[in-house]
N, C-alpha and C positions, 0 to 999 in steps of 0.2 A: 576777700579778693577772689575773683573767679579764676578758674583754671586758664581760660583763654588769655587773660591779661598776663599770665606768667610766661607765655610762649610767643609774645609779639616780638618779632625781630626788630632790633634797633631801638626799642622802647624798654627801658628798665622797668622792673616791677614797681619801684618807688615812683618813677615819673608818671607811669600810667595811673597809679593810685591817686596821685595829686590831681591829674586832669579829670579823672572820673569824679572825684569829690568836688571839684569846682563846678562841674555840670550838675551834680546831685544837689549841692547847696542852693544853686540858683532855682532849680525846678522845685525844690521843697519850699523855698520862700514864696515863689509866685503862686503856686497852687494853695499853699497854706493861707496866704493873704486873701485869695479869692474866697476861700471857705468862710472867713470871718467877716467879709465885707457886708453881707446883708444884716448881720447882727449889729455891726458898727453903725450902719445907716439908720436902722430903726432906733438905736439907743441915742444917737446924736441929733435926730430930727431931720437928717438929710433925706429928701424924697427918694423913693426907690429908683426912679429913672436916672437921677443924678448920681446915685451910687454906682450904677453901671457905667456912667460916663467918666468915672475917675480914670479908667484905663484908656480912654480915647486918645488924649493928647500923647500919652506915653507910647501907644501903639503906632501913631503916625510918626513920631520922632524915631522910633525903632526902624520903621520901614525906610525912612530917608537917610538915617545915619549908618545903617549896616554896611552899605557899599563903601562909605568913607573909611570906616574902621577896618574893613577888609584890606583896602589899599594901604592904610597906615601900618597894618601888621606886616605887610610885605616890606615896607620901608624901614620900620623901626624894630621889628622883631615880634615874636609871638608872646614871650613872657611879659614885656611891658604892657601889651594890650590886654592880657589876662588881668593884670593888676589894675589897670584902668577900669575894666568891666566890673571887677569885684569891689573896687572902691565906690563906683557909682551905685552898685547894688546896696552896699553897706550904708552909705550916706542916705540914699533914698529911703531905705527901711527905717533908719533912725529918725529922719524928718517926718515920715508918715506916722511913726509912733508918737512923736511930740504933738503933731496936729490932732491925732485921735484923742490923746490924753486931754488936750484943751477942750475938744468937743464933748467928751464924756462928762467933763465937769461944768459944761455949759458956760464957759468963760467967753464965748464968742457966738454970734448967731450962726445957724446952720449954713447959710449961704457963704459966709466967710470961711467957715471950716472946709466946705467943699472946694472953694478956690485954692486954699493953701494945700489941701490934700491932692488936688489935681497937679499942682506945681511940684510938690514933693515926689509924687509918683513919676512925673515926667523926667526927673533926673535919671531914673533907671532907663527909660526909653532912649535918652540921649547918650548916656555914658555906659550903661550896663550892656548895651549891644556890642561893646568892644570885645568882650571875652568869647562870644560864641564862634565867630570866624577864626579867632586865634587858636582856640582849642582844637577845632577841626583841622586847621592847617598844620598845627604842631604834630598831631597824630599822623596825618597823611604823609608828612615829610619824613617821618621815621619808620614808615611801614611800606614794604614792597607791595606792588600791585596785587600779587597773588594772595597776600595776607590782609588786604584792606577791608574785605568784607567782614572778616572776623573782628578787626579792631574797631571799625565804625559801628558794627552791631553792638559791641561791648559799650562804646561810648553812648549810643542811643539808649542802652539799658539804664544808664545813669539818670537820664531824663524820665524814663518810664518809672523807675523806682522812686524818684522824687515826687512824682504826681501821686503816688500811693502814700508815701511817708508824710508829706507836707500836711494834708488835711488831718492826718491821724495825730501828729504831735502838736499842731496849732492849739487845740484846747488845753494841752498840758501847760502852756505858757500863760494861760489866763489866770493870773494870780491876784490876790487881794489889792496890792498897792498899784498895779498897772492895769488891771482889768483887761478889756479887749485890745488894748495897745500892747499887751504882753507878747503875743506872737511876733509882732514886728520887731520888738526889742530883741527877742530870742534869735530871730533870723539874721538881724544885723550883727549880733555877736558871733554867730556862726560864720558869717561872711568875713568878719574881722580876723577870725582864727585862720580861715583859708587864705586870706591875703598874706598873713605872716608866713604860712607854710609855702606858698608860691614864691614869695620873695626870698626865703631862706634856703629852700631845698630843691626847687625846680631848676634844672640847668637850662640855659637858653638854647634854642634851636640853632644849629650851626649852618642850616641851609638858608639860602637867599635866592630868590628868582633873579636870574641874570638880566631879565628884561620883562616888561609888561606889555603884552600884545595889545594893539589897538585894532579891534575887529572892524573891518570895512568891507563893504560889498565890492564885487568886481568893478574896476574902473575908478576906484578911489572914493566913491560916494559913501556918505554916512549910512549906516545900516538902518533899516526900518525899525521903529520902536516895537518892542516885542508885543505890546498889547494890540498893535495893529497888524501883526503878522498872522496871516490866515491859517498857517500851520498850528499856531499856538493859541490863538484867541478862544477857540471852543474850550480848551482845557482851563484857561484862565477864568472864563465865565462859570464853568462848572465848579472850579475850585473856590471862586468867590462866594457862590451861593451856598456851597457845603460849609465853608468857613463861617459865614454869617449864621447859618442855622445852628452849628455846633456852639459858637460863642454865645448866641442868644439863649440857648437852652441852659448852658452852664451858668450864666449870670442871672437867670431867672429862677433857677432851681432853689437857691437858698430862701428866697421870699416865699415860694410855694410851700416849702417844708415848714417854715415858721407858721404860715397861715393854716396849713393842714393839721399840724399838731396843736395849734392854739396855745402855744407856749410863749414865754418871753424870749427875746433874741438870744440871750445868754444860755438859757435852758435848752434851746433848740440847736445850739452850736454842735454838740456831739453828734446829733442825728444828721446834720448837714455833712459833717466830716465822714460819717459812715457811708452816706450815699455817694459822695465824691470818690471814696476809695473803691467802691464797687464799680463805678464807671471807669476809673483808671485801670483796674485789673481787667475789665472787659476789653478795653482798648489794647492792652498788652496782649491779651489772648488772641485777638484778631491779627495783630501785626506779627507776633512772634510764634503763633501757633497755627491758626487756620490757613493763613496765606502760604506758609511753608508746607503744611501737611497736605493741602489739596493742590499745591502748585498753581495757585490762581493767577490768571493773566491780568494785565491792566484792563482789558476790555471787560472781563468778568467782574473785576473790582469796581469799575465805574457803575455797573448795573446793580450788583448785589449790595454795595455799600449804601447807596441812597435808599434802596428798598427796605433794608433792615432798619436804617435810621428813621425812616418814616413810620414804620411800625412801632418803634420805641416811643416816638413823640406822640403817636396816637394813644398809646397806653397811658403816658403821663397826663395827657389832656383830660382823660376821663377816669383817672385813678381814684378809687374810693377811699384809699388810706395810704399811710406813709410807705408801707412795704411795696405797694403797687407802683408808687412813684420811683422807688429805688430800682425795681425790676425794669420799668420802662426806661429809666435813665441809663442803666447798664446795657440794655439792648441797643439803645441809640448810640452809646459809646462804641459798642461792638461794630455797628454799621459805619460810623465815622472813621474807625480804625481801619476799615477796609477801603473806604472811598479815598482817603488821603493819599495812600501810596498809589492808588489808581491814577489820579490826575497828576501827581508829581512825576511818577515814572513815565506816564504817557506823554507829558510835556517834554521830558528829557529825550525820549525816543523820537519825537517829532522834528527835532532840529539836529544840525550837524554838530560834530565834536567841538568845533571852534566857537559854537554859539551856546555852549552849555552854561557858562557863567552868567550870560545875559538872561537865559531862560530861568535859571535858578533865582536870579534877582527879581524877575517878574513874579515868580511864585511867592517869594518872600514878601514882596509888596502886597500881594493879595492876602496873605496870612495876617499882615499887620493892619491894613486899612479896614478890614471887615469889622473890627471892634467898634468903630465909630457908630455903627448902626444898632449896637446892643441896647442903648437907652430907649430907642423907639419900641423895642420888644417889651422891655420892662414897663414902659408907660402903657402899652397895650394890655399887659397883665393886670395893671391896676384897674383898668376898666372892665375887662372880662377875663377871668383867670385862665380858662382853657385857650383863649385866643392866640397867644404867641406860639403855642405848641401845634395848634391846628394850622396856623400859617406856615410853620415849618413843614408840616405834612404836605401841604400844597406845593411849597417850593421844592421839596425833595422829590416828590412824584413828578414835578415838572422836569427836574434834572434826569430822572429815569427815562422819561420820554425823549429828552434831548440826547441822552446817551444811546438810545435805540435808533434814533433817526439821523443824527448828525454824522456825516461821512467820516470826519476826523476821529470822533469818539467811537463810532461803530467799527472802524478799521484799525483801532489801536493794536499795537503789536501783540501777537498771539503768544509770545514767550513769557513765562512767568517771571516776575521781578526777582532779582537776586537779593540776598541779605543786605548788600550795600544799598540797593535801591530803597528797601523798606527802612533802613537806618536813616537814609537821607531824608525821606519823607517825615520821619519822626523828629529828626533834628531841626528841620525847617519849620515844623509846627510849633515846637517848644519856644517859649518866650515871645515870638512875634504875636501869637494869638493871645497871649496873656500879659503883654507888656503894658 
């Protein structure tokens, strides 16, 4: 338990520990599952591009269900929604483990395994999305404004820690009887334990919003959709391309490492986990180290983020060996860790206080929908191995030119983002992009 969590006004040490572990368990499970998917696909005969597509339906459901669950938490309370989210995560992981077990024993054709895997994972996108807004709202309700940066940063640290731990412990669950389905069994059991802890020990929030504002433009007209708002559209375009590039690289990485090492999928799993851990640590370094150390502004983040990420993708494209791949992936993750707070904070600053929720919803949708394009990059990898990474280089350099020339991005606020801004960017990225 960190020192910061002991001093959060209004949140007991035990309650914060529970909320922290709920976020940690979800992040561990999602990133751990991503790390074993390439090996599962190669072992069950599912084509590589279809393996990447397993997350697509879940990501879409996450993007569309998150606003519903946020409203439901206002009406029914934070604790019940956390329990719904954990239940969805637990059942989804258990169903995925069952489907993978059937596929590893070749009891059904690969196409059928893919279909059931897609549906089992979709349960998380539909129901697992309930816990994320509930945990954030619970913490915000019990923390005064002057302490919110500290508390939100601590919660975001749970997601960051989960992205490091998940790929590391996933291979430990690959046991003789369950094989590659073991990690999903393990993460489902962890979720079951957390569900009991929340039910038994977490007190319900006593705060309830007295009313829910319906934002309308002057004159009573319905507001312009955020994706058509000229103040926000450039940030959404930039964020979509950055999210596509990051997701495509992450979902292609495992196949590249298997082929680079010329090992069986199971043998290569540990090497995939190591590379993902390096990437996660690099992302944390950028968001919790470089941004604060150099007090980087959104305008600087928009430029440096894509430039560094492009350099990392270029290294991966022409990497002669495994460790060069790891170095390139870590550098890319460092760049993405800079770019994400850049467009998230920039979008927030571009709109009024009353439009913050709608702007955040638009950013969340961007983070979710981009996953749908990942299979196309994996398919491109099957044809020409360096191609998806070189395409990423072109897309990211295009966003660098966009950031330098677009008036909205070029004039992004010159003030450095606060710890709460960086935490918000981290929280919005987690789960939507990996659901």
